[in-house]
C-alpha positions as a Markdown table, in Angstrom:
| # | Residue | x | y | z |
|---|---|---|---|---|
| 1 | Ala | -19.7 | 2.3 | -28.5 |
| 2 | Ala | -16.3 | 3.5 | -29.7 |
| 3 | Ala | -17.9 | 6.6 | -31.3 |
| 4 | Ala | -19.8 | 7.4 | -28.2 |
| 5 | Ser | -16.7 | 7.1 | -26.1 |
| 6 | Arg | -14.8 | 9.3 | -28.5 |
| 7 | Gly | -17.6 | 11.9 | -28.4 |
| 8 | Arg | -17.5 | 12.0 | -24.6 |
| 9 | Leu | -13.7 | 12.3 | -24.5 |
| 10 | Arg | -13.8 | 15.1 | -27.1 |
| 11 | Ala | -16.4 | 17.0 | -25.0 |
| 12 | Phe | -14.3 | 16.5 | -21.9 |
| 13 | Ser | -11.3 | 17.9 | -23.8 |
| 14 | Ala | -13.3 | 20.9 | -24.9 |
| 15 | Val | -14.2 | 21.6 | -21.3 |
| 16 | Leu | -10.6 | 21.4 | -20.2 |
| 17 | Asp | -9.6 | 23.8 | -23.0 |
| 18 | Ala | -12.2 | 26.3 | -21.8 |
| 19 | Val | -11.2 | 26.0 | -18.2 |
| 20 | Tyr | -7.5 | 26.3 | -18.8 |
| 21 | Ala | -7.6 | 28.9 | -21.5 |
| 22 | Pro | -4.6 | 31.3 | -21.3 |
| 23 | Pro | -5.2 | 34.8 | -20.0 |
| 24 | Val | -5.9 | 37.6 | -22.4 |
| 25 | Arg | -2.6 | 39.1 | -23.8 |
| 26 | Trp | -0.5 | 36.4 | -22.1 |
| 27 | Thr | 2.2 | 36.9 | -24.7 |
| 28 | Glu | 3.0 | 40.3 | -23.1 |
| 29 | Arg | 4.0 | 38.5 | -19.9 |
| 30 | Ile | 6.7 | 36.5 | -21.7 |
| 31 | Thr | 10.0 | 38.2 | -21.2 |
| 32 | Asp | 13.1 | 37.8 | -23.4 |
| 33 | Glu | 14.6 | 35.6 | -20.6 |
| 34 | Thr | 11.5 | 33.3 | -20.3 |
| 35 | Val | 12.3 | 29.8 | -21.4 |
| 36 | Val | 9.6 | 28.9 | -23.9 |
| 37 | Cys | 11.0 | 25.5 | -25.0 |
| 38 | Arg | 12.4 | 23.6 | -22.1 |
| 39 | Cys | 13.8 | 20.7 | -24.1 |
| 40 | Glu | 16.0 | 23.0 | -26.3 |
| 41 | Glu | 16.2 | 25.9 | -23.8 |
| 42 | Val | 14.9 | 28.4 | -26.3 |
| 43 | Thr | 13.8 | 31.7 | -24.8 |
| 44 | Gly | 11.0 | 34.1 | -25.7 |
| 45 | Gly | 13.6 | 36.5 | -26.9 |
| 46 | Ala | 15.0 | 34.0 | -29.3 |
| 47 | Val | 11.5 | 33.3 | -30.7 |
| 48 | Arg | 10.8 | 37.0 | -31.0 |
| 49 | Ala | 14.2 | 37.6 | -32.7 |
| 50 | Ala | 13.4 | 34.8 | -35.2 |
| 51 | Val | 10.2 | 36.7 | -36.2 |
| 52 | Glu | 11.3 | 40.3 | -36.0 |
| 53 | Glu | 14.9 | 40.1 | -37.2 |
| 54 | Leu | 15.1 | 36.9 | -39.3 |
| 55 | Gly | 11.6 | 37.2 | -40.9 |
| 56 | Ala | 10.1 | 34.0 | -39.7 |
| 57 | Gly | 6.4 | 34.0 | -40.5 |
| 58 | Asp | 5.2 | 30.7 | -39.2 |
| 59 | Val | 5.8 | 28.2 | -36.4 |
| 60 | Arg | 7.8 | 25.8 | -38.7 |
| 61 | Thr | 10.2 | 28.5 | -39.7 |
| 62 | Val | 10.7 | 29.5 | -36.0 |
| 63 | Lys | 11.3 | 25.9 | -35.2 |
| 64 | Leu | 14.0 | 25.7 | -37.9 |
| 65 | Leu | 15.7 | 28.9 | -36.8 |
| 66 | Thr | 15.6 | 28.4 | -33.0 |
| 67 | Arg | 15.2 | 24.6 | -32.5 |
| 68 | Ala | 12.0 | 25.3 | -30.4 |
| 69 | Gly | 10.0 | 22.1 | -30.6 |
| 70 | Met | 12.8 | 19.9 | -31.7 |
| 71 | Gly | 13.6 | 18.3 | -28.4 |
| 72 | Trp | 12.2 | 15.3 | -26.6 |
| 73 | Cys | 8.6 | 16.5 | -26.6 |
| 74 | Gln | 8.6 | 17.4 | -30.3 |
| 75 | Gly | 6.7 | 20.6 | -29.6 |
| 76 | Arg | 3.9 | 19.0 | -27.6 |
| 77 | Met | 4.6 | 21.3 | -24.7 |
| 78 | Cys | 6.0 | 24.5 | -26.3 |
| 79 | Glu | 4.2 | 24.7 | -29.7 |
| 80 | Pro | 1.2 | 26.7 | -28.2 |
| 81 | Ala | 3.6 | 29.2 | -26.7 |
| 82 | Val | 5.7 | 29.5 | -29.9 |
| 83 | Ala | 2.5 | 29.9 | -32.0 |
| 84 | Gly | 1.3 | 32.6 | -29.7 |
| 85 | Leu | 4.6 | 34.5 | -29.8 |
| 86 | Thr | 4.8 | 34.3 | -33.6 |
| 87 | Gly | 1.2 | 35.5 | -33.9 |
| 88 | Cys | 0.3 | 32.3 | -35.9 |
| 89 | Glu | -2.6 | 30.0 | -35.4 |
| 90 | Gln | -1.7 | 26.7 | -33.8 |
| 91 | Ala | -2.4 | 24.0 | -36.3 |
| 92 | Pro | -3.9 | 20.9 | -35.0 |
| 93 | Val | -1.4 | 18.1 | -35.1 |
| 94 | Arg | -2.4 | 14.6 | -36.1 |
| 95 | Arg | 0.2 | 12.2 | -34.9 |
| 96 | Leu | 0.1 | 8.5 | -35.8 |
| 97 | Leu | -1.0 | 6.2 | -33.0 |
| 98 | Ala | 2.0 | 3.9 | -33.7 |
| 99 | Arg | 5.5 | 3.4 | -32.7 |
| 100 | Pro | 8.6 | 2.5 | -34.6 |
| 101 | Val | 9.5 | -1.2 | -35.0 |
| 102 | Pro | 13.1 | -2.1 | -34.4 |
| 103 | Leu | 14.8 | -3.5 | -37.5 |
| 104 | Gly | 15.8 | -6.7 | -35.6 |
| 105 | Val | 12.1 | -7.5 | -35.1 |
| 106 | Leu | 11.4 | -7.0 | -38.7 |
| 107 | Ala | 14.4 | -9.1 | -39.8 |
| 108 | Ala | 13.4 | -11.9 | -37.4 |
| 109 | Ser | 9.8 | -12.0 | -38.6 |
| 110 | Gly | 11.0 | -13.1 | -42.1 |
| 111 | Glu | 13.0 | -16.1 | -40.8 |
| 112 | Pro | 11.5 | -19.6 | -41.3 |
| 113 | Thr | 10.5 | -21.5 | -38.2 |
| 114 | Asp | 11.1 | -25.2 | -37.4 |
| 115 | Asp | 7.4 | -26.0 | -37.0 |
């Protein structure tokens, strides 16, 4: 059942990707003043400068030089735009389906109980 559900959801995701595909040559519409990364307020001009003037050749290097993708969303919103402006393929990101556990919870789990 889980595999069938996953298949349906992946098919739905593929349809959404097809329907909302960016227009042809969309990167030409991004001006130097266009904010590409809202979290870190990085503009299209800063991304282009990182590629053309500083020699960035991939999304990771642009991220390190401009902070694009280092904000609250961790690149979930801006990475496609940054990848498009750099001329790089957007790598699929596999994020863990987990969340951090506070140290206090871990510390308390090792304490003996009065059972």
